[in-house]
C-alpha positions in Angstrom: 0.0 0.0 0.0 1.3 3.4 -1.0 2.1 5.9 1.9 -0.4 8.6 2.4 0.3 12.1 3.3 -0.9 15.3 5.0 0.4 17.4 2.1 -3.0 18.2 1.1 -5.6 18.9 3.8 -8.4 19.4 1.5 -9.2 15.9 0.3 -12.8 14.9 -0.2 -13.6 12.8 2.8 -16.5 10.8 1.5 -20.0 10.7 2.8 -20.6 11.8 6.3 -23.7 12.6 8.2 -21.8 15.2 10.1 -21.5 17.3 7.1 -25.2 17.4 6.4 -26.0 14.3 4.5 -29.7 13.5 4.7 -31.9 10.6 3.9 -34.4 12.9 2.4 -32.9 16.0 0.3 -34.8 19.1 0.3 -37.2 20.1 -2.4 -34.7 22.7 -3.6 -31.8 20.2 -3.6 -33.9 17.8 -5.7 -35.1 20.4 -8.2 -31.4 21.4 -8.6 -30.2 17.9 -9.1 -32.9 17.0 -11.5 -31.9 19.9 -13.6 -28.4 19.0 -13.6 -29.0 15.2 -14.4 -31.2 16.4 -17.4 -28.4 18.6 -18.5 -25.9 15.8 -18.1 -28.1 13.7 -20.2 -28.7 15.9 -22.9 -25.4 17.8 -23.0 -22.8 15.8 -21.2 -19.1 16.8 -21.0 -17.0 14.5 -23.2 -16.2 11.2 -21.8 -18.3 11.9 -18.6 -21.7 10.3 -17.5 -23.5 10.3 -14.0 -26.8 9.0 -12.8 -28.7 8.4 -9.5 -27.4 5.2 -7.6 -30.2 2.9 -7.0 -32.8 5.5 -7.6 -31.4 7.8 -4.8 -31.1 11.3 -6.2 -28.6 12.3 -3.5 -26.3 9.4 -4.3 -24.9 9.3 -7.7 -22.5 7.2 -9.7 -20.4 8.6 -12.5 -17.9 7.3 -15.0 -15.0 9.3 -16.4 -12.9 8.2 -19.3 -9.2 8.4 -19.0 -7.7 11.5 -20.7 -5.9 11.0 -24.0 -2.0 11.0 -24.0 -1.9 10.1 -20.3 -1.4 6.9 -18.4 -5.1 6.5 -17.9 -6.0 6.7 -21.6 -8.3 3.8 -22.6 -9.5 3.4 -19.0 -12.8 4.3 -17.6 -13.1 5.2 -13.9 -16.1 4.9 -11.6 -16.8 7.5 -9.1 -19.3 8.0 -6.2 -21.0 11.2 -5.4 -22.7 12.0 -2.2 -24.9 15.1 -2.3 -25.4 16.9 1.1 -28.9 18.1 2.0 -27.7 21.8 1.7 -26.4 21.4 -1.9 -25.6 23.5 -3.7 -24.5 25.5 -0.7 -22.3 22.8 0.3 -20.2 20.7 -2.1 -20.7 17.1 -2.9 -18.4 14.4 -1.6 -16.7 12.7 -4.4 -14.3 9.7 -4.4 -12.9 7.1 -7.1 -14.2 3.6 -6.8 -11.9 2.4 -9.4 -8.3 2.4 -8.1 -6.1 5.0 -9.7 -2.4 6.0 -9.2 -2.2 9.8 -9.0 -0.5 12.3 -6.8 -3.7 14.0 -5.8 -6.0 11.0 -5.3 -5.4 8.6 -2.2 -5.7 4.8 -1.9 -9.3 5.3 -0.7 -10.3 7.3 -3.7 -10.4 10.7 -1.9 -9.6 13.6 -4.2 -7.2 16.8 -3.3 -9.3 19.4 -5.2 -10.1 23.0 -4.0 -13.5 22.9 -5.9 -14.7 20.1 -3.4 -14.1 22.1 -0.3 -15.7 25.1 1.3 -14.1 28.6 1.7 -11.7 29.7 3.2 -9.5 26.5 2.4 -11.5 25.4 -0.6 -13.3 27.5 -3.4 -16.6 25.9 -3.7 -19.4 28.0 -5.0 -23.1 27.3 -5.4 -22.9 28.1 -9.0 -20.5 25.1 -9.4 -22.6 21.9 -10.5 -21.9 18.2 -10.7 -20.9 18.4 -14.4 -18.3 21.1 -13.6 -16.9 19.0 -10.9 -16.4 15.9 -12.9 -14.9 18.1 -15.7 -12.4 19.5 -13.1 -11.5 16.0 -12.0 -11.1 14.9 -15.7 -8.5 17.9 -16.0 -6.8 16.9 -12.6 -6.3 13.4 -14.2 -4.5 14.9 -17.2 -2.8 17.7 -15.2 -1.6 16.5 -11.7 -0.8 19.2 -9.2 2.5 17.9 -7.5 2.6 21.0 -5.4 -0.4 20.2 -3.5 -0.1 16.4 -3.4 -2.1 14.0 -1.3 0.1 10.9 -1.7 3.7 11.8 -0.6 5.5 8.8 -2.4 3.6 9.2 -5.6 4.1 12.9 -5.5 7.9 12.5 -5.1 8.0 10.0 -7.8 6.1 12.2 -10.2 8.6 14.9 -9.6 11.7 13.0 -9.8 11.0 10.1 -12.0 8.2 10.7 -14.4 8.8 7.5 -16.4 8.4 5.1 -13.3 5.3 7.2 -12.4 3.7 6.8 -15.8 4.7 3.2 -16.0 3.0 2.3 -12.6 -0.1 4.4 -13.4 -0.4 2.7 -16.8 -0.1 -0.7 -15.3 -2.9 0.0 -12.7 -5.1 1.5 -15.3 -4.8 -1.7 -17.5 -5.4 -3.8 -14.4 -8.3 -1.9 -12.8 -10.0 0.5 -15.5 -9.8 -1.3 -18.6 -12.3 -4.0 -18.1 -15.9 -5.0 -19.5 -17.7 -3.8 -16.5 -16.1 -0.3 -16.9 -15.4 0.1 -20.6 -18.8 1.5 -21.8 -20.3 4.8 -20.8 -24.1 4.2 -20.0 -27.0 5.9 -21.8 -29.8 7.4 -19.9 -33.3 8.5 -20.3 -34.4 11.9 -19.2 -35.0 11.0 -15.6 -31.2 10.0 -15.2 -31.8 6.2 -15.2 -29.3 3.9 -16.9 -30.8 2.5 -20.0 -30.9 -1.2 -20.8 -27.6 -2.3 -22.6 -25.5 0.6 -20.9 -24.2 0.2 -17.4 -26.2 -2.8 -16.5 -25.4 -4.7 -19.7 -21.6 -4.0 -19.3 -21.9 -5.5 -15.7 -23.6 -8.6 -17.1 -20.9 -8.9 -19.7 -18.2 -8.7 -17.0 -19.9 -11.4 -15.0 -20.1 -13.7 -18.0 -16.4 -13.0 -18.8 -15.5 -13.8 -15.2 -17.5 -17.0 -15.2 -15.7 -18.1 -18.5 -12.3 -17.5 -17.0 -13.2 -19.6 -13.9 -14.2 -22.4 -16.2 -11.1 -22.2 -18.2 -9.0 -22.4 -14.9 -11.0 -25.4 -13.7 -10.2 -27.1 -17.1 -6.6 -26.4 -16.7 
């Protein structure tokens, strides 16, 4: 396991009731999220998709395609987004589910990004939306910020041995992010539900592939 650092004190910490998570988001929060999900469906940023998790509008899942000309190219990374009840006056809590080797993302998927934190340490603003957050994370994947690293050893390697960093990042991308269950961005209807043949179809394909691999191992 890679060593973690306190270089960045502004990592997204994941879901927590202490920061205002609620079982029932407010009407204003729901209205805002419905509008954002509709926009994500009709005008999604390139390589980005998001939808409600298990029908819960305050818990979203997202997929981000690895930026081109980076060690993450060809990979698709799943993220979890938890929306606080005071959204958009508080930022969402976002973390990577798919493992990723990056100076600003720790082993638990937490992200060091000012946009995800309240002032004065962060620069979250109510005008920022989920699409903007995901686009900013996409940029961070392509352009790490070693001056505000979250993982001390990865940050040092990025600064002093870029070739080794890129080789390890690429190897982990091929291992974790290039997979049938992650390789297809799902399509959605206007309500934000994943359409048949998208995310669910990809997951079924991954399960079938795993079953075939197990059968081959037994035969050997």
